[in-house]
C-alpha positions in Angstrom: 23.2 -107.8 18.3 25.6 -108.9 20.4 24.9 -107.1 23.4 21.2 -107.9 23.9 22.1 -111.4 23.1 24.9 -111.8 25.8 21.9 -109.8 28.1 19.6 -112.6 27.3 21.7 -115.2 27.9 23.3 -113.6 31.1 19.3 -112.9 32.1 19.1 -116.8 31.6 21.5 -118.3 33.2 21.1 -115.8 36.4 17.4 -116.9 36.5 18.7 -121.0 36.3 21.1 -120.1 39.2 18.4 -118.3 41.1 15.8 -120.9 40.8 17.7 -124.0 40.8 16.0 -127.6 41.4 13.3 -128.9 44.0 14.4 -130.8 46.8 12.8 -133.2 49.1 13.7 -133.5 52.8 16.4 -135.9 53.0 14.3 -138.6 55.5 10.5 -138.6 53.7 8.5 -140.6 56.3 5.1 -141.2 56.8 5.2 -141.2 60.3 4.3 -137.7 61.1 1.7 -137.5 58.3 -1.6 -136.0 59.6 0.4 -133.8 61.8 1.4 -129.5 61.8 5.0 -128.8 61.6 5.3 -128.6 65.8 4.3 -132.3 65.9 0.8 -131.6 66.9 -2.4 -133.2 65.6 -4.0 -131.4 62.3 -7.5 -129.4 63.2 -10.1 -128.5 60.6 -10.1 -129.3 57.6 -6.7 -130.9 57.4 -7.4 -133.3 60.0 -7.2 -137.1 58.6 -10.5 -138.7 58.7 -9.7 -142.5 60.4 
């Protein structure tokens, strides 16, 4: 009983360590909104309608 409880707690702790928390970019700005990660304009279904 104690061993299985220890294994469950260990598994949960490792899961929390592995997943961590979601992070956002440090400088979230909309200057490059609608461009690819290379800074090029989006093409196809990702184009912005103007």
